[in-house]
C-alpha positions in Angstrom: -60.9 165.3 -27.5 -63.1 163.9 -30.2 -66.1 161.0 -30.0 -66.7 159.1 -33.1 -69.6 156.2 -33.0 -69.9 153.5 -35.7 -73.2 153.9 -37.6 -72.7 150.0 -38.3 -72.2 148.4 -34.7 -72.7 151.5 -32.6 -69.3 151.4 -30.6 -68.0 154.7 -29.8 -64.5 155.6 -30.1 -62.5 158.4 -28.7 -59.3 160.5 -30.0 -57.4 163.1 -28.7 -56.4 165.6 -30.9 -52.9 166.5 -31.1 -52.1 170.0 -32.4 -49.8 170.6 -35.6 -46.8 171.6 -34.3 -45.4 172.7 -38.1 -45.9 176.1 -37.1 -43.8 176.1 -34.4 -40.8 175.2 -37.1 -41.6 178.0 -39.3 -42.3 180.5 -36.5 -38.9 179.4 -34.7 -37.0 180.0 -38.2 -38.9 183.3 -39.0 -37.4 184.5 -35.3 -34.3 183.0 -35.5 -33.0 183.5 -39.5 -35.4 186.3 -40.3 -35.0 188.3 -37.2 -38.6 189.1 -37.0 -39.9 190.0 -33.5 -42.8 188.6 -31.2 -45.2 191.2 -32.1 -44.5 190.7 -35.7 -45.1 186.7 -35.3 -47.7 187.3 -32.9 -49.7 188.9 -35.6 -48.4 186.5 -38.3 -49.4 183.3 -36.5 -52.2 184.5 -34.5 -50.7 183.7 -31.1 -49.7 186.0 -27.9 -45.9 186.5 -27.5 -46.2 184.4 -24.0 -47.4 181.5 -26.1 -44.5 181.6 -28.8 -41.8 182.1 -26.1 -43.1 179.0 -24.2 -43.2 177.1 -27.5 -39.7 178.4 -28.8 -38.3 177.3 -25.3 -39.4 173.9 -25.6 -38.7 173.7 -29.3 -34.9 174.7 -28.4 -34.5 172.2 -25.7 -35.9 169.4 -27.9 -33.9 169.9 -31.1 -30.9 170.6 -28.9 -30.3 174.3 -30.0 -30.2 175.7 -26.2 -26.9 174.5 -25.3 -25.0 175.9 -22.2 -21.6 177.0 -22.2 -19.4 175.0 -19.9 -16.3 176.5 -20.2 -14.9 180.1 -19.6 -16.3 183.3 -21.7 -14.8 186.2 -22.6 -17.0 189.2 -22.4 -16.3 192.5 -24.3 -18.2 195.6 -23.4 -18.3 198.9 -25.0 -20.1 201.4 -23.2 -20.1 205.2 -22.8 -20.7 207.1 -19.3 -22.5 210.3 -19.9 -21.7 211.8 -16.4 -24.2 213.8 -14.8 
C-alpha cells in the first residue's frame, strides 16, 4: 500500500499497488508454445518455480484453457518391460 499527501490541503490518500500481470501472459506463452522448462522460466523472470506454477494455474483457469474432459478417453500406452 502506498500513501500520498496533498501538498496543498494536506489530505492523505492511500492506494494499493496491483502487480503488473503482463509478465504472466508472456511466461505462460513461453511455457506452452516455446516449451521452456520451469527452471528456464524462473531464471528468466526471477521467480521461483512454485510461484510460476501458482500463476499459471490461475491464468489457465481464468482464460478457460484448463478444461476437464467429460467423456470417454482412449488412452494408448507403448511400454517396454525389461525382466529381472
